[in-house]
py3Dmol code that shows the C-alpha trace and the ligand (Angstrom):
import py3Dmol

protein = """\
ATOM      1  CA  MET A   1      94.759  35.011  93.244  1.00  0.00           C
ATOM      2  CA  ASN A   2      93.183  31.612  93.207  1.00  0.00           C
ATOM      3  CA  SER A   3      89.540  31.091  92.722  1.00  0.00           C
ATOM      4  CA  LYS A   4      87.694  29.677  95.698  1.00  0.00           C
ATOM      5  CA  THR A   5      84.158  28.659  96.202  1.00  0.00           C
ATOM      6  CA  ALA A   6      82.025  31.640  95.411  1.00  0.00           C
ATOM      7  CA  HIS A   7      79.441  31.225  98.131  1.00  0.00           C
ATOM      8  CA  SER A   8      81.350  31.993 101.284  1.00  0.00           C
ATOM      9  CA  PRO A   9      79.253  34.486 103.237  1.00  0.00           C
ATOM     10  CA  HIS A  10      82.293  36.061 104.798  1.00  0.00           C
ATOM     11  CA  SER A  11      85.626  37.394 103.798  1.00  0.00           C
ATOM     12  CA  VAL A  12      88.213  36.073 106.159  1.00  0.00           C
ATOM     13  CA  HIS A  13      91.694  37.025 107.101  1.00  0.00           C
ATOM     14  CA  SER A  14      93.462  34.140 108.635  1.00  0.00           C
ATOM     15  CA  ILE A  15      96.759  33.442 110.223  1.00  0.00           C
ATOM     16  CA  LEU A  16      98.293  30.034 109.728  1.00  0.00           C
ATOM     17  CA  GLY A  17     101.366  29.325 111.713  1.00  0.00           C
ATOM     18  CA  ALA A  18     103.956  31.925 110.836  1.00  0.00           C
ATOM     19  CA  LEU A  19     101.588  34.053 108.884  1.00  0.00           C
ATOM     20  CA  ILE A  20      99.387  32.912 106.152  1.00  0.00           C
ATOM     21  CA  ILE A  21      96.346  35.001 105.702  1.00  0.00           C
ATOM     22  CA  ASN A  22      93.439  33.882 103.650  1.00  0.00           C
ATOM     23  CA  VAL A  23      91.047  36.549 102.590  1.00  0.00           C
ATOM     24  CA  PHE A  24      87.743  35.693 101.073  1.00  0.00           C
ATOM     25  CA  ILE A  25      85.947  38.740  99.958  1.00  0.00           C
ATOM     26  CA  LEU A  26      82.770  38.375  98.015  1.00  0.00           C
ATOM     27  CA  THR A  27      84.754  37.321  94.994  1.00  0.00           C
ATOM     28  CA  ALA A  28      86.356  34.746  97.276  1.00  0.00           C
ATOM     29  CA  CYS A  29      90.002  35.247  96.478  1.00  0.00           C
ATOM     30  CA  GLN A  30      92.886  33.807  98.366  1.00  0.00           C
ATOM     31  CA  LEU A  31      95.832  36.049  99.045  1.00  0.00           C
ATOM     32  CA  THR A  32      99.178  34.482  99.826  1.00  0.00           C
ATOM     33  CA  PRO A  33     101.747  36.454 101.803  1.00  0.00           C
ATOM     34  CA  THR A  34     105.279  36.984 100.649  1.00  0.00           C
ATOM     35  CA  PRO A  35     107.392  34.059 101.899  1.00  0.00           C
ATOM     36  CA  GLY A  36     109.742  34.961 104.686  1.00  0.00           C
ATOM     37  CA  THR A  37     107.887  38.034 105.825  1.00  0.00           C
ATOM     38  CA  ASN A  38     108.070  38.663 109.515  1.00  0.00           C
ATOM     39  CA  ILE A  39     105.361  41.260 109.636  1.00  0.00           C
ATOM     40  CA  PRO A  40     102.883  40.481 112.354  1.00  0.00           C
ATOM     41  CA  PRO A  41      99.612  39.172 111.111  1.00  0.00           C
ATOM     42  CA  ILE A  42      96.357  40.834 111.277  1.00  0.00           C
ATOM     43  CA  GLU A  43      92.977  40.554 110.382  1.00  0.00           C
ATOM     44  CA  VAL A  44      89.541  40.210 109.898  1.00  0.00           C
ATOM     45  CA  PRO A  45      86.865  39.147 107.691  1.00  0.00           C
ATOM     46  CA  THR A  46      84.307  41.245 106.153  1.00  0.00           C
ATOM     47  CA  ALA A  47      81.190  40.310 104.488  1.00  0.00           C
ATOM     48  CA  PRO A  48      77.974  41.588 103.311  1.00  0.00           C
ATOM     49  CA  SER A  49      75.838  38.637 102.513  1.00  0.00           C
ATOM     50  CA  PRO A  50      72.192  38.144 101.879  1.00  0.00           C
ATOM     51  CA  HIS A  51      72.628  34.643 103.199  1.00  0.00           C
ATOM     52  CA  SER A  52      73.561  35.422 106.745  1.00  0.00           C
ATOM     53  CA  PRO A  53      71.810  33.116 109.150  1.00  0.00           C
ATOM     54  CA  THR A  54      68.999  34.541 111.214  1.00  0.00           C
ATOM     55  CA  PRO A  55      70.423  35.207 114.639  1.00  0.00           C
ATOM     56  CA  PRO A  56      68.680  33.908 117.707  1.00  0.00           C
ATOM     57  CA  ALA A  57      67.032  36.585 119.775  1.00  0.00           C
ATOM     58  CA  PRO A  58      69.356  37.905 122.428  1.00  0.00           C
ATOM     59  CA  THR A  59      68.436  36.800 125.896  1.00  0.00           C
ATOM     60  CA  ILE A  60      69.089  39.713 128.197  1.00  0.00           C
ATOM     61  CA  PRO A  61      70.022  42.940 126.448  1.00  0.00           C
ATOM     62  CA  PRO A  62      73.164  44.000 128.305  1.00  0.00           C
ATOM     63  CA  VAL A  63      73.447  47.658 129.118  1.00  0.00           C
ATOM     64  CA  ALA A  64      76.728  49.402 128.471  1.00  0.00           C
ATOM     65  CA  ALA A  65      77.730  52.156 130.824  1.00  0.00           C
ATOM     66  CA  PRO A  66      78.034  55.607 129.324  1.00  0.00           C
ATOM     67  CA  VAL A  67      81.581  56.814 129.194  1.00  0.00           C
ATOM     68  CA  ASN A  68      82.338  60.268 130.464  1.00  0.00           C
ATOM     69  CA  SER A  69      85.945  60.590 129.526  1.00  0.00           C
ATOM     70  CA  GLY A  70      85.559  64.083 128.170  1.00  0.00           C
ATOM     71  CA  LYS A  71      87.294  62.896 125.021  1.00  0.00           C
ATOM     72  CA  SER A  72      84.846  63.867 122.363  1.00  0.00           C
ATOM     73  CA  CYS A  73      86.002  63.816 118.778  1.00  0.00           C
ATOM     74  CA  LYS A  74      83.727  66.682 117.815  1.00  0.00           C
ATOM     75  CA  SER A  75      85.547  69.361 115.935  1.00  0.00           C
ATOM     76  CA  SER A  76      84.958  72.947 114.974  1.00  0.00           C
ATOM     77  CA  ASP A  77      85.767  71.831 111.438  1.00  0.00           C
ATOM     78  CA  PRO A  78      82.370  71.203 109.807  1.00  0.00           C
ATOM     79  CA  ASP A  79      83.965  68.611 107.516  1.00  0.00           C
ATOM     80  CA  PHE A  80      85.221  66.486 110.392  1.00  0.00           C
ATOM     81  CA  GLN A  81      83.275  63.262 110.959  1.00  0.00           C
ATOM     82  CA  CYS A  82      83.047  62.260 114.614  1.00  0.00           C
ATOM     83  CA  MET A  83      81.755  58.689 114.878  1.00  0.00           C
ATOM     84  CA  ALA A  84      80.270  57.129 118.006  1.00  0.00           C
ATOM     85  CA  LEU A  85      81.835  53.915 119.260  1.00  0.00           C
ATOM     86  CA  LYS A  86      80.596  51.233 121.623  1.00  0.00           C
ATOM     87  CA  VAL A  87      83.181  48.894 123.086  1.00  0.00           C
ATOM     88  CA  VAL A  88      82.270  45.573 124.634  1.00  0.00           C
ATOM     89  CA  SER A  89      84.962  43.521 126.337  1.00  0.00           C
ATOM     90  CA  TYR A  90      84.678  39.944 127.472  1.00  0.00           C
ATOM     91  CA  GLU A  91      85.690  38.833 130.916  1.00  0.00           C
ATOM     92  CA  ASP A  92      85.284  35.604 132.806  1.00  0.00           C
ATOM     93  CA  SER A  93      85.761  34.256 136.275  1.00  0.00           C
ATOM     94  CA  GLN A  94      89.379  33.376 135.516  1.00  0.00           C
ATOM     95  CA  MET A  95      90.562  36.672 134.126  1.00  0.00           C
ATOM     96  CA  PRO A  96      89.705  40.349 134.107  1.00  0.00           C
ATOM     97  CA  SER A  97      88.394  42.150 131.093  1.00  0.00           C
ATOM     98  CA  VAL A  98      90.163  41.440 127.817  1.00  0.00           C
ATOM     99  CA  LEU A  99      90.258  45.191 127.139  1.00  0.00           C
ATOM    100  CA  SER A 100      89.906  47.482 130.148  1.00  0.00           C
ATOM    101  CA  GLU A 101      88.051  50.756 129.809  1.00  0.00           C
ATOM    102  CA  ALA A 102      91.311  52.661 130.244  1.00  0.00           C
ATOM    103  CA  LYS A 103      92.941  50.587 127.501  1.00  0.00           C
ATOM    104  CA  ALA A 104      89.931  51.104 125.267  1.00  0.00           C
ATOM    105  CA  LEU A 105      90.149  54.883 125.669  1.00  0.00           C
ATOM    106  CA  GLU A 106      93.847  54.733 124.871  1.00  0.00           C
ATOM    107  CA  LEU A 107      93.053  52.641 121.805  1.00  0.00           C
ATOM    108  CA  VAL A 108      90.547  55.237 120.598  1.00  0.00           C
ATOM    109  CA  ASP A 109      93.108  58.017 120.966  1.00  0.00           C
ATOM    110  CA  GLN A 110      95.618  56.012 118.942  1.00  0.00           C
ATOM    111  CA  MET A 111      93.092  55.184 116.227  1.00  0.00           C
ATOM    112  CA  ASN A 112      92.091  58.820 116.010  1.00  0.00           C
ATOM    113  CA  ALA A 113      95.678  59.721 115.216  1.00  0.00           C
ATOM    114  CA  VAL A 114      95.697  57.155 112.413  1.00  0.00           C
ATOM    115  CA  TRP A 115      92.387  58.333 110.949  1.00  0.00           C
ATOM    116  CA  SER A 116      92.955  62.073 111.380  1.00  0.00           C
ATOM    117  CA  PRO A 117      94.217  62.590 107.782  1.00  0.00           C
ATOM    118  CA  CYS A 118      90.737  61.555 106.625  1.00  0.00           C
ATOM    119  CA  LYS A 119      89.120  63.977 109.046  1.00  0.00           C
ATOM    120  CA  ILE A 120      87.469  61.026 110.758  1.00  0.00           C
ATOM    121  CA  GLY A 121      87.547  60.423 114.489  1.00  0.00           C
ATOM    122  CA  PHE A 122      85.909  58.169 117.049  1.00  0.00           C
ATOM    123  CA  GLN A 123      84.585  58.732 120.521  1.00  0.00           C
ATOM    124  CA  MET A 124      83.798  55.888 122.877  1.00  0.00           C
ATOM    125  CA  GLU A 125      80.320  56.596 124.141  1.00  0.00           C
ATOM    126  CA  SER A 126      79.730  53.379 126.022  1.00  0.00           C
ATOM    127  CA  TYR A 127      81.778  50.570 127.451  1.00  0.00           C
ATOM    128  CA  LEU A 128      80.664  47.195 128.727  1.00  0.00           C
ATOM    129  CA  SER A 129      82.746  44.481 130.333  1.00  0.00           C
ATOM    130  CA  ILE A 130      80.734  41.294 130.495  1.00  0.00           C
ATOM    131  CA  ASN A 131      81.030  37.585 131.058  1.00  0.00           C
ATOM    132  CA  PRO A 132      79.611  36.364 127.742  1.00  0.00           C
ATOM    133  CA  ILE A 133      78.205  33.233 129.343  1.00  0.00           C
ATOM    134  CA  THR A 134      75.582  35.381 131.055  1.00  0.00           C
ATOM    135  CA  VAL A 135      74.078  36.196 127.670  1.00  0.00           C
ATOM    136  CA  GLY A 136      74.507  32.790 126.102  1.00  0.00           C
ATOM    137  CA  LEU A 137      77.778  33.483 124.284  1.00  0.00           C
ATOM    138  CA  ASP A 138      81.164  31.770 124.436  1.00  0.00           C
ATOM    139  CA  PHE A 139      84.271  33.476 125.791  1.00  0.00           C
ATOM    140  CA  HIS A 140      86.201  31.895 122.920  1.00  0.00           C
ATOM    141  CA  PRO A 141      83.692  32.335 120.125  1.00  0.00           C
ATOM    142  CA  ASN A 142      83.594  30.345 116.968  1.00  0.00           C
ATOM    143  CA  TRP A 143      83.416  33.372 114.720  1.00  0.00           C
ATOM    144  CA  ARG A 144      81.893  31.406 111.874  1.00  0.00           C
ATOM    145  CA  THR A 145      78.874  30.405 113.868  1.00  0.00           C
ATOM    146  CA  GLN A 146      78.619  33.064 116.561  1.00  0.00           C
ATOM    147  CA  SER A 147      79.571  36.426 115.033  1.00  0.00           C
ATOM    148  CA  THR A 148      76.029  37.274 114.028  1.00  0.00           C
ATOM    149  CA  GLN A 149      74.720  36.424 117.474  1.00  0.00           C
ATOM    150  CA  VAL A 150      77.431  38.528 119.111  1.00  0.00           C
ATOM    151  CA  ARG A 151      76.574  41.501 116.922  1.00  0.00           C
ATOM    152  CA  SER A 152      72.853  41.092 117.516  1.00  0.00           C
ATOM    153  CA  THR A 153      73.380  40.915 121.241  1.00  0.00           C
ATOM    154  CA  PHE A 154      75.479  44.041 121.616  1.00  0.00           C
ATOM    155  CA  SER A 155      74.722  46.341 118.683  1.00  0.00           C
ATOM    156  CA  ASP A 156      72.710  49.426 119.536  1.00  0.00           C
ATOM    157  CA  SER A 157      72.528  50.626 115.916  1.00  0.00           C
ATOM    158  CA  GLN A 158      73.600  54.066 117.102  1.00  0.00           C
ATOM    159  CA  SER A 159      77.347  53.499 117.229  1.00  0.00           C
ATOM    160  CA  PHE A 160      80.089  51.412 115.728  1.00  0.00           C
ATOM    161  CA  LEU A 161      80.436  48.203 117.713  1.00  0.00           C
ATOM    162  CA  VAL A 162      83.779  46.667 118.657  1.00  0.00           C
ATOM    163  CA  VAL A 163      83.702  43.476 120.723  1.00  0.00           C
ATOM    164  CA  ALA A 164      86.937  42.249 122.293  1.00  0.00           C
ATOM    165  CA  THR A 165      86.584  38.516 122.832  1.00  0.00           C
ATOM    166  CA  GLY A 166      88.706  35.620 123.945  1.00  0.00           C
ATOM    167  CA  SER A 167      90.806  34.068 121.235  1.00  0.00           C
ATOM    168  CA  PHE A 168      88.893  32.596 118.334  1.00  0.00           C
ATOM    169  CA  SER A 169      90.928  29.412 118.564  1.00  0.00           C
ATOM    170  CA  SER A 170      91.392  29.587 114.823  1.00  0.00           C
ATOM    171  CA  ALA A 171      93.626  31.286 112.302  1.00  0.00           C
ATOM    172  CA  THR A 172      91.286  34.248 112.106  1.00  0.00           C
ATOM    173  CA  ILE A 173      91.895  37.078 114.537  1.00  0.00           C
ATOM    174  CA  ALA A 174      89.101  39.505 113.773  1.00  0.00           C
ATOM    175  CA  VAL A 175      85.960  39.868 111.706  1.00  0.00           C
ATOM    176  CA  THR A 176      83.980  42.844 110.554  1.00  0.00           C
ATOM    177  CA  GLN A 177      80.658  43.002 108.812  1.00  0.00           C
ATOM    178  CA  MET A 178      80.867  45.488 105.966  1.00  0.00           C
ATOM    179  CA  PRO A 179      78.031  47.840 105.091  1.00  0.00           C
ATOM    180  CA  GLY A 180      75.089  46.118 103.504  1.00  0.00           C
ATOM    181  CA  TYR A 181      73.527  43.579 105.801  1.00  0.00           C
ATOM    182  CA  ALA A 182      72.937  43.975 109.508  1.00  0.00           C
ATOM    183  CA  PRO A 183      73.772  43.198 112.212  1.00  0.00           C
ATOM    184  CA  PHE A 184      77.050  45.087 112.116  1.00  0.00           C
ATOM    185  CA  GLY A 185      80.086  44.950 114.303  1.00  0.00           C
ATOM    186  CA  THR A 186      83.729  44.061 114.666  1.00  0.00           C
ATOM    187  CA  LEU A 187      84.914  41.115 116.709  1.00  0.00           C
ATOM    188  CA  VAL A 188      88.589  41.088 117.616  1.00  0.00           C
ATOM    189  CA  GLU A 189      90.334  38.480 119.705  1.00  0.00           C
ATOM    190  CA  GLU A 190      92.139  39.428 122.879  1.00  0.00           C
ATOM    191  CA  GLN A 191      95.702  39.388 121.554  1.00  0.00           C
ATOM    192  CA  TYR A 192      94.928  42.178 119.078  1.00  0.00           C
ATOM    193  CA  ALA A 193      92.161  44.027 120.890  1.00  0.00           C
ATOM    194  CA  ASP A 194      94.377  46.935 121.982  1.00  0.00           C
ATOM    195  CA  ASN A 195      96.237  47.260 118.677  1.00  0.00           C
ATOM    196  CA  PRO A 196      95.181  50.515 116.975  1.00  0.00           C
ATOM    197  CA  LEU A 197      96.364  49.347 113.575  1.00  0.00           C
ATOM    198  CA  THR A 198      94.343  46.137 113.846  1.00  0.00           C
ATOM    199  CA  VAL A 199      91.157  47.699 115.187  1.00  0.00           C
ATOM    200  CA  GLY A 200      91.654  50.818 113.041  1.00  0.00           C
ATOM    201  CA  HIS A 201      91.952  48.531 110.019  1.00  0.00           C
ATOM    202  CA  GLU A 202      88.722  46.809 110.996  1.00  0.00           C
ATOM    203  CA  LEU A 203      86.933  50.125 111.284  1.00  0.00           C
ATOM    204  CA  GLY A 204      88.197  50.762 107.766  1.00  0.00           C
ATOM    205  CA  HIS A 205      86.193  47.715 106.678  1.00  0.00           C
ATOM    206  CA  TYR A 206      83.262  49.048 108.696  1.00  0.00           C
ATOM    207  CA  MET A 207      83.475  52.199 106.577  1.00  0.00           C
ATOM    208  CA  GLY A 208      83.502  50.292 103.313  1.00  0.00           C
ATOM    209  CA  LEU A 209      87.218  49.856 102.630  1.00  0.00           C
ATOM    210  CA  TYR A 210      88.644  46.697 101.139  1.00  0.00           C
ATOM    211  CA  HIS A 211      92.278  45.628 101.269  1.00  0.00           C
ATOM    212  CA  LEU A 212      95.010  47.542  99.535  1.00  0.00           C
ATOM    213  CA  ARG A 213      98.286  45.713  99.088  1.00  0.00           C
ATOM    214  CA  ASN A 214     100.725  48.385 100.157  1.00  0.00           C
ATOM    215  CA  SER A 215     103.140  47.785 103.025  1.00  0.00           C
ATOM    216  CA  THR A 216     102.531  51.232 104.502  1.00  0.00           C
ATOM    217  CA  ASN A 217      98.769  51.320 104.133  1.00  0.00           C
ATOM    218  CA  LEU A 218      96.338  50.731 106.982  1.00  0.00           C
ATOM    219  CA  MET A 219      94.290  48.420 104.773  1.00  0.00           C
ATOM    220  CA  ASN A 220      97.225  46.219 103.842  1.00  0.00           C
ATOM    221  CA  PRO A 221      96.310  42.570 104.463  1.00  0.00           C
ATOM    222  CA  TYR A 222      99.229  42.403 106.915  1.00  0.00           C
ATOM    223  CA  ILE A 223      99.570  44.783 109.791  1.00  0.00           C
ATOM    224  CA  GLY A 224     103.062  45.917 110.541  1.00  0.00           C
ATOM    225  CA  PRO A 225     104.664  48.785 112.438  1.00  0.00           C
ATOM    226  CA  HIS A 226     104.239  51.112 109.475  1.00  0.00           C
ATOM    227  CA  THR A 227     100.843  50.122 108.101  1.00  0.00           C
ATOM    228  CA  GLU A 228      99.184  53.338 109.103  1.00  0.00           C
ATOM    229  CA  ASN A 229      98.696  55.398 105.946  1.00  0.00           C
ATOM    230  CA  LEU A 230      95.451  56.116 104.166  1.00  0.00           C
ATOM    231  CA  THR A 231      95.088  57.451 100.646  1.00  0.00           C
ATOM    232  CA  ALA A 232      92.866  60.351  99.610  1.00  0.00           C
ATOM    233  CA  SER A 233      90.704  57.872  97.740  1.00  0.00           C
ATOM    234  CA  GLN A 234      90.283  55.678 100.821  1.00  0.00           C
ATOM    235  CA  CYS A 235      89.398  58.748 102.871  1.00  0.00           C
ATOM    236  CA  GLU A 236      86.715  59.697 100.404  1.00  0.00           C
ATOM    237  CA  ILE A 237      85.252  56.179 100.356  1.00  0.00           C
ATOM    238  CA  ALA A 238      85.163  56.022 104.148  1.00  0.00           C
ATOM    239  CA  ARG A 239      83.663  59.498 104.463  1.00  0.00           C
ATOM    240  CA  SER A 240      81.110  58.749 101.770  1.00  0.00           C
ATOM    241  CA  THR A 241      80.169  55.479 103.480  1.00  0.00           C
ATOM    242  CA  ASN A 242      79.677  57.324 106.757  1.00  0.00           C
ATOM    243  CA  ARG A 243      77.399  59.821 105.090  1.00  0.00           C
ATOM    244  CA  SER A 244      75.356  57.178 103.300  1.00  0.00           C
ATOM    245  CA  ASN A 245      75.296  54.362 105.847  1.00  0.00           C
ATOM    246  CA  TRP A 246      76.265  55.670 109.246  1.00  0.00           C
ATOM    247  CA  VAL A 247      74.858  59.169 109.493  1.00  0.00           C
ATOM    248  CA  HIS A 248      73.013  58.181 112.670  1.00  0.00           C
ATOM    249  CA  MET A 249      76.373  57.350 114.247  1.00  0.00           C
ATOM    250  CA  MET A 250      77.836  60.797 113.589  1.00  0.00           C
ATOM    251  CA  ARG A 251      78.092  63.228 116.438  1.00  0.00           C
TER     252      ARG A 251
END
"""
ligand_1 = """\
1
ZN
Zn 91.159 43.374 106.542
"""
view = py3Dmol.view(width=600, height=400)
view.addModel(protein, "pdb")
view.setStyle({"model": 0}, {"cartoon": {"style": "trace"}})
view.addModel(ligand_1, "xyz")
view.setStyle({"model": 1}, {"stick": {}})
view.zoomTo()
view.show()
């Protein structure tokens, strides 16, 4: 772990060529992947920071349509945590939505299977497909400069926010603001937007989890076909974070 500049406001997971992921988390460490690995990359940044730039006021607050899929994650188990989710998907005149509503619902089902050992589930309560240009955002966002604006534009503060965008045109594929400093939300680029292990991993950051270097763990810095496990400790951290930070998102 090499020391990096200590003032980066974001932790970042990057992909360079075959698969080099740089992760800067508060302590600004750089993680280097095992040479020769062929595990698909993943990832996202995280980053509570008191130095986040003040976002410009959103122009037109877009309205997401309520979803009536009948797929609530409410459970008769009083310990089960059912978390509300808002999905926003970019579209433009050249292509349909990056993540269709049907795909988004399928994604939620798949993530719920991954998170079920923690007694945590998600239900998509609203879905919005939008041309980002109409609200002053770029289809291919520069996540370093536009993530805060994206979150401010779409967050309703009543649900977890996942925004499926065009590609970031950088090594980073997703970013998530960890608990601490609003606005909150996950941005994931189109190639990974329907991957339950990528988005499920990002929601792990949302719920306060950092990386765990274990090739079968959901929070491994690299996402592979078997990175789907969660430990009892991770479950407790996520559940505790939901109780302390996201109680207004529980259903
Ligand atoms: Zn991560």
